[in-house]
N, C-alpha and C positions, 0 to 999 in steps of 0.2 A: 277656695276663694281666689279671686283674681289677684295677680301681683300688683303692688303699689307702684305705679309708673310715675308718680309725682317726683319732681326734682327738688333736692334739698336746697335751702337758701344758700347763696354764695357768701362765704365769709369775707370780712373786710381784709384788704391786703395787709400782710404781716410785714414787719420791718425786714430790711435786707439781711441783717445778721441772723435772724431766726430762719429765714429762707435758706441761707447757706448751710446752717447747722442741720436743718431737716434734710437737705439734699445729701449732705455727707453721711448722715445716719442711714438714709435709704441705700446709698452705695454700699455701705458695710453689710447691710442685710442681704443685698443681691450677691455680694461676694461669698457670703457664708451659705445662704439657702438657695440661691439661684432665682432669677426672675425671668419672666417671658413665657412664651407658649411652647415649651418643649413637649416631646411626645408623651411624657408622663404627667404633664401639668394640667390636663383637661379634667372634665368631670369623670366620675367613676363609670366604668363600662356597665352598660345595662344588660341583664340576662336576655338571651335570645328567646323568641316566642316559643312557648311550649316546653322550655327547658326546666330541668329539675333544680331550680335555684334554692336559696336558703329558705325561702318561704314555702310552706306546704300548700298555700292557696295563692298562686301567682296571679298577677294582674294581667288580664287578657283583653284584647280589643273587643269593645261591645258591638262592633259592626260585623256582619257576616263575612266569612273568609273570602278574600279576593283571589281570583285565579291568576297564577303567574304564567308567563309565556311558555308554550310547550317546547320541549327539547326537540331538536331536529334529528337526533340520532335515531336510527331504526331499531336499535337494540334496547329493550326495556331496561331501566336501571334496576339495581338491586333494591330489595325492600329497605325502608328507612329504619336503621337501628340507632338506638340512643344510649348504648351502654356506657359511653364515655362520660355521660352526664348523670349516670345513676348514682343515687345516694345510698348510704347505709340506712337500714330501717327494717320494719317487720316483714317486708316482702323481699329482702335480700336473698339472692339465689333463685328467685322465681322469674320465669319468662312469660310475659303476657303479649299476645299478638292482638292488635286492634285493626279491624278491617272496615275502613270508611266506605260505606256502600256507594256504588256507582263511581262516576268521575265527572267533574264539571264540564269536560269537553267531549264526553261520549257522543253528544248530539252532532258533533262535527265529523264523526267517524262511524256512521250508521252501517256501512258495509262491513267494516272490521268487527264491530261488536255484534253484528247479526250472524256471523258464521257459527255453525253448530259445534258444540264441544260435548264430549262424553261425560255424563255425570254418574256413570255406573249403571243406572237402571234405564236410562233413556239418553236422548240428546237434547240439548237446549242451547239458546243463544249464549254467546260468549259473555255478554253483559247487556244491560239495558240503560236507558237514559235516566230512569227514576222519575219521580213526580215533582210537583212544585206547589206552592201556595198560589192563590188567585192573584196575589201581588207580584208573582214571579220569582219568589225566593226558592231556589232549587234545592231539592233533597240532597244533591251531591255537595252543595255548599254547606248545608246544615251538618251533614255527616262529617265533613272535614273539620268544621269548627268544634263540634262536640268531641271528636277524636283527639284533637290537639289539647283540649282541656283535660280529657281523660288521661292522656299520656303524662301530662305534667303532674297530675294527682298521684298516679301510680309510681312515677319516678321518685316523687318525694317520699314514698314509702319504701324505696329501695329496689323496686322491680326493674328488671331489664325489659324495655318496651320496644316492640317492633311494629311498625305500621306496614300494611300490605302495599301501600303507596302513599306518597305525601305530596300530591299535586305535581309530581315530577315526571309524568309521562302523558302522552297525548290522549290515550284512552285506556280503559280497563284498569286493572288486570281482569282477565277472564275468570269466571267463577271457579274453574278447575285449578288455575294458578293460585287464586286466593287460598284455596284449601291447601295446596302444596306448601305455600309460604309458612303457614302455621305448623304443618307437619315437619318441615325441614328445620324449623326453629326449635323443635321439641318443646313446644309451648305447654305450660301448665294450664293455661286457659286462653281461649280465643273468643272475642266478642265482635260480631259484625254489627255496625251501627247503621240504622235505617230510620226512615219515617214513612208512614203509609200514605196511600192515595185512594181512600175509600169515599163513600157517599157522605154528604152533609148530614149531620146528626150522629154519625158514627164517631165516637170519641174514645180517648184513652189509649194506653200503651199495652203492648203484649210482647212476650218473649217467645221465640220460636225454638223448639227443641228438635233434635234429630230423631227420626223414627228408626226402628230396627230395620235396616236395609242390608241385603246381601245380593250383589249382582255386579258382574264385571269388576271394575276396580273399587267398587264400594263395599265396605263392610263396617257397619257402625256398631257391631255387637259389643265392643269394648268401651265405647264412649257414651252409650245411651244413658246409663245410670249416673256417671259423673257429670254429664252435661245437664241432666235434670236437676241435680243438686246445685250446680252453678246457676242455672236459670231461676230456680226457686229462691235462692238467696238474692239474686238481682231484683226479682219482683218485689219481695218484701221491703228491701231497702230503697228501691226506687219510689215506692209509694210513700215511705216515711220522709224521704228527702225532698221530693218534688211536690207532694200533695196531690199528684194526679191519680186518678182511679184506673184500675185495670180496664181493658177494652170492654165496651158494652156490645160489641158485635163479633168478637172472636174469643174463643176460650171459655165461654160460659162464666164470665166474670172472675176467672182464676188468674188471668194475666199470662197464662201458658197455652201454647198451641204446638202441636206436634205435626211435622210435615216430612214427607219422603221425596219431595220433588225439587229440593234445593241442592244443587251440586256442591255448594260451599259447605253443607252439612254432610251430605252423602259421602264425600271423598275425604272427610277429615278423619284423622287417626288420633286426634287429641281432643279433649273436652271443648266443645264449641257451641255457642248459641247465637241467634240473631236477636236484636231488640228493635221493635218498631216503636219509636218514642212517642208517637202521636199521629193523628191523621191530618195531613197538610191540606186536605180539601174541605175540612170543617173550619169555619171561621173562628170558633172558640179555641180549638186546638192550635190553629195557625197562629193565633195571637201569642200563645205560649212559645211555640217553636221559633218564632221570629224575635223573641226576647232574649237578649244576651244574658240577663240575670237568670232566666229560667234554664237556658242551655247550660249554665254553670251548675245549677242544681241537678240537671239531668246527668251531667258528667260525674258529679259527686255521688249520685245514687248508684250509677253503674260501678264506679270505683269502689264504693262501700260493699257492693255485692260481690265483686271479684275478690276484694281483700278478705271478706268473711269466708268465702269458699276456700281460698288458698291457705288461710290460717287455721281452718278446720273448726 
């Protein structure tokens, strides 16, 4: 409710003796407790966005994430680690890598993201711009917002969380680098967050699993089964938490799809899945994806699936 901005009635002037006594009393209080706006006298510090504060359900901005200015350095920064804010909990000792799909500024660097990279079995673009809703809400903004919410939920359970990027570079990372970040972190689970751009009428979410691939730098033989277990847990808990149905156009209503053409999966050596949270090009799905309340549910569903997988 709004604050009461009304002004209290002004009291009648007190006698001089009472005024002097009150002033003297105030002076004593200031000598003992200190008065004024010292560095410790302000309001309590607020937790940073996405941090693992005392609450397991932190308050997050209902607005889509805003892009911060790009860094001018030509050297990509390191992945965003959050171990310093990790809490104790059921996921203590576990490392989760969250991969927010695309980058809000990829469209400004089409030459850079268009270069070909080796995905083990073929060559593909470094990255793509992603899709958007008809109203212009970009997939890359959606993925960052959900990833921040997901990070906070996992940290509250004690996990160490690494983001492949956190709006801290002008484009990318490339798909092969995204895979390396998860590998180098020795992640117990990696989830790449996306939203689809299919035809109107195509609705629902689906989780993409790695196929059995061997070729070049790609060998998914050790991660196929654990990745399927991770994906299956996410599907079940995403349905329960969001109320969304599995995709009606991919995966035969199972919510699962297996692909061998994604470098982020082919090059992974740790359990990893992608999740397409909905179809941005369908008006009904877009209404969900643009809702802050639904995005929180989406993050919770993914977090519950990851937690279920990691706890066994």
